[in-house]
N, C-alpha and C positions, 0 to 999 in steps of 0.2 A: 233712771237706767234700766230700770224693767222691761223696757220692750226692744232693746237692744240685742241683736244676735252678738254673740261672741264666738269670735272666729281663730282657730288655729291656724297658722298659715306653715305649711312644712316648706322650708326653702324661700323663705320671704325675701332674701337679698337675688332670687334668679330674675330673670325677666319675668315670667308668670308672677312671681310674689311681688315685686316693685310695685308692676301694673295693678295687683290686687291691694294693695297699699294705697295706690292712688282714688281706685273707688272706693275703698274706706274712709279717706280722705276727704273726699266730697259727698259724704254720705254718715256723717259724722255721729247723726241722732239715731241712723238706723243700724250701723255695724261698729265694733272694736276688734282689733286686733289682739286677743288675748294670749295668743301665744306667738312668737315669731323666731324662726330656728336658721340655722346657716351651716353649711359645712365648714366653712374656713375663712368668708369674708368677714373676720371681724370689727376693723372699723364700720363697716357698712351697716352691720349689725347694731354698734353702739349708736349710729346717729337716727337708726330706726327706733330701736328703743327708746330714746330720748323724744326722738318728736313724737312717737304715738303711746309710749306708756303702756305697753304691755304689762300683764300679771307675770309673765315669765318671757326670758328670752334664753334661748338654749345654742349652744356652740359646739356641732360635733366634735370639730378636735380639739380633744382636750388639752393639747398642748397650750391654748388661746384660752384657755378658761381663765386663768388669773388676770390676765391683761383685759377681758370683757367685765367680770367681775368689779376690779378696781375703777374702771373708768365709769361703771354705773352703781358704786358703792352707795350715792349721796342720791339716790332714788329707791323709789318702792318696787322697782322690777325683780323677780329672783332669778338670778342667772345660776343655769344648770350646763352641763357638760355631756355630750356623747349620745350614740344612737339608741343606746337604751332609757336614758331622759327622756328621748322623744316619743317613744314606744308606750313609755308609762304616763307620760303628760297629757296624752290625745285621749284618755279614760275622764279626766278631771269633770266632775259633776258639771261645771259652770259653763263647759264648752258646748256650743251648740252646733256647730258644724268645723268641719275639717278640710282645708284646701290642701291635695298633698301635690306639692310642686316640687318634692325632691328629683332630683336626676337617676333614673336609672333604678335598680334593683332594691337600692337602699327604701322606695317606698313601700315596700311589701310589706314588712311586719310592722311599721307602725299604722297602715292601712287597715289590717287585719285587727287591733288592738282597737281601734277606733269603731271599726265596724260591731266588732263584741260588745262596745260598751254603748252601742246603739247611736252613734253620732253620725248625723248626714255627710257623706262624702262629695265635696267639689274636688273631679277627679281631673288633675292634669298631669298626673305621673301612669302614662300609658301602660308604663313597663310593668305595672301591677297587675293589669288583666291580661297582658300578653304573658306572663309567666305563668299566673296562676287564675286566669280566667275562670272557670268552671269553680274554683274553689271560692273566692270572692264573689261570684254570683250566688251562689249558694248561701253562704254567711248572710248576705244583704237579704235576702228574704227569709232565712230564718231569725234576725234580730230586728226585720223591720226598716231596715233604712235603704235611704234613696241613694244611690250614685249619679252624680249629674254631672255630665260630662263637661268639661271644661276646653278641650281641644275643640277649636274652629269648625273642624269638621263635624266632628261629633256632637255640637251642640247644635250646628246647621239641622243635622238629620234630628236629633232628640225637637228641636222646633217645629220641623216639618210633620212630625209624627204627632203633634199635639192636638187633643180634637179627634184623633183617628184609630182612636183603639182598637175598634171593631172592625177595621177595614184592613185586609191582610196586605202585605208587602211584597210585589213581584221581586223588587232588587233595589237596592242602594246604589248610589253611585257616588264615589268620593273623589274630591277634586282635588288636583296636585299643580304646584306652581310649574314643576319640572325643574325649579331648584336653576342655580348658575350655570348647568351646563347642558339644558335643556338642547336638543340636535346634536348636541357632540356624538364623537364615533370613538371607538374602543383607542385607535390610535392617537386620541386627543387626549383621552382620560389617563392614557398610561403615561404622562409627564405632568398632570396638574399638580399643584403645590396645596398646601394648606389655607395659604392667603386667598387663591381662588376660590376656593370650597366656600371659605365663609363669607364670600360675598354673593347673600342671597337676595333677589331681586326685588321681592315685597316684603319680608318680615324681617323684624331686629329680635332675634332670639339667642339663646345661648350658645355654645361653640359646639357642644356635643348634637345638638338637635339640629343647629344649621350642616355640620357633616353630614348627618344620616338625611335630610332632605336633598342634598346634594346627590347622594349614592341611592336615594328612594327608598332605603330604607325606613326610614320615617313613614312612607307612605303604608310601607309593607307591616310595620307594627300598627298602624291606625288599622290597616285591613283587620289583624287579627283581634284587635279592641272591640273593633265594630260588631263581630261575632257575637261577641260575649254580652256588650253592652244591650245590643237588639234583637239577641235569640235568632239568630240567622244561620243560613248554611252556606256554606264556603261560595257556592254558587249562586247565591245572593247576591255578592258584593262584587261591583266593579271599580276600578279607576279609570279616570279621566284625566286628560292633562288640560288644564285652563289657566294660559300665562298670567292673566289678569287678577286672579283672588280675588276677583268680586263674587262669585258663587261659590259659597264656601262647601256646598253639597245639597244632596238632590236624595228624592224617595220618588221611585218607582212603586203607583200601587197595582192591583190585580187586574183592575180595568185601564191600564195605560196610561193613566194620568200621571204626571210627574209634579211634583212640589220641590220648589227650590228656595232656601235662603241666602237672603243676598247683602251684601252689604261692604264698605271699606276695611281692609285688613288690619284690624284693630282688637286685640286679644282683651281688651276692656270691657267690650260689649259681652261675649259669653261668659266671662267670668262674673260681671255683675247680673247676667241671667241667671247663673248659677246661685248666687247669692239669695237672687230675689222669688226664684221659681215658686209659685204659677203663673206672680205676677211680674208685670214689666215696670221699670223704673226710668221715669223720665230722667234725661241728661242733657248734657252739652257736647258728647261727643260729636267730632267733625260728621255731616251727613253725607252718604253718596250722590251723587248728581248722575243721572243716566247720558247726558251731552260731555260729561268728561271723558265717558268709555263708550264712544259710540260703536265699538266694536269689540265682543266679546269673544274668545275663540277658543277653540276644542281640538285637541289632538288624540289620537291614542299612545296610551302610554308604553315607551319601549323597554319592555323586560327584557330582551335579550342582551343590548347595551349594559342596562342599568339591571343586572341581576339579582341585586338583593331583593326586588319588587317579586319577584319569581320564587327566590327562597322561602320569604315570610309567604306567599300563599302555599307552596310545599309542604312548611312546617306546619299550618295550619290543618292540610288534610292530613298528615299524619298523627296530628294532635298529641296527646300523651304530654311527655316533658322536652319534647322537640322543639315548641316556641321559646321556652326555657334555655335549650342549649343556643338558639340563634342570640336571643337577646345578650346573653352572658358574652358568647363571642364576639358581637358587634359591640360591647362596651368596650371590651381590650381592643379591639381591631381599630375604633375610632380613636381611641386613645394613642395607639403607636401611630395612627397617621398623624393626629394632632403634634406629636414627639417628634416627626418626620423620621421614624424609623423604618415606614414600611409606606409603598405606594397605593395610591388610590384604588386600584383593580386589585389588588393584595387582600383587600379588606374581604371583597366577596369570596375570594381562595380559602382564605383561613376559616370563613364561618361553614361553608360548603364540608370541610376539611374536620371540622369540629361535629358536626352533624353525621359525619358517616363514622367516627371514631368514637364518640362519647355513647355512653351505655345507654339504650332507648326504654323508657317505661311508659307503660299504656296507660295508667292508671295510677297517677303520682300523687302523694299525701304531702305534706307542707315538708316534710324532712326530707322527702325527694326534689323537691324544689331547691331547697337549699342546698343539699349537696349536688346536686347537678351544677349549678350555678358554681358553685366554688369550683368543683373537677374541671368544667368548660374553661371557666378563665384561667387555672391552670397549664392549662393545654394548649389554650391557644397563646398566653404569653410564651409558652416555651417553643411554639411554633414561628412566633416571630423573633425569639433571639435566634434561630438557627437560619433565618432568612437573610442572604444579602442584604446590603444597605439598600433601600428603595425598590426592594426586589417585586415585580408585578404580577409574578407566577409562581406557585410552588412547584 
């Protein structure tokens, strides 16, 4: 087992986590799921623990700790509970890599702890860089840690840049599917329901990221993430809608040449590449066939109708704790939309109000990020509670 890479999968029961376990299952001689964690999906966590026999299984919801512990009592799996347990376990000396696939802000502190412990990060939790990109990238450089992107778009950019270390980037082009509401107008969006927004045309993802995709906030967050991953200026990042989701993103170099990474919409490939970088591993994933996609099309992103994309660019330009503000507000409004307490368009309204009302800090430290996140969540939730049911505008 000495050549096996021990991986901590933070968020093993989510879409990324389950696909990461598929990759591990197909390459048991190379990888071991050393740690698996779940927020509250206790039954799936138990099933994963029985199948993959990790050293540790952690359930964030401490109310479910005894249930998980009892179910795994006959195994050698150590069961822990709570976010602090996750933050502690990522420093374990046996862990070689940490896949951060937790949803939202919750991934920040475990990622910081893992970096400080010298663990390479397979990053699927984009919010970590959105909230504290400068802090995270500085820590990674200080501790000699690689941050390997798992998002399909950022993995595509990362792959396009392989071997191009000495060539200047003119810009990167992030592709967006456009989500389920591509081409729709404000009148249409005013009446959409959660069931409509959860029907993504190309990808199978968790509820939160699917709603973000429908509102284009996901692409906005990816813009901010890209700035920090690839050390870019805001003006060097472009977004284009590509409905087929075959070209995952592109890099344009200073000579005008463009490189693109292509493939079927399948997250197992970027997950595997992060696990094996800089090598590529043979697999039996379904292959892309050009004749199945005779037309690849592209459209300008509509940031007037889908204001969240423009909001994210504005937050990136302002810098400081502004990306932290929009991320916290977005997590609250997405939950509000999923709970059917606010309308689709109200999400952008509330985020913009938070940007105006929450205190701006130009050079935040970790405590500032934590306080900003808490303050914004409370403020955004209060806005929701004061709104009429399914209100569209504040």
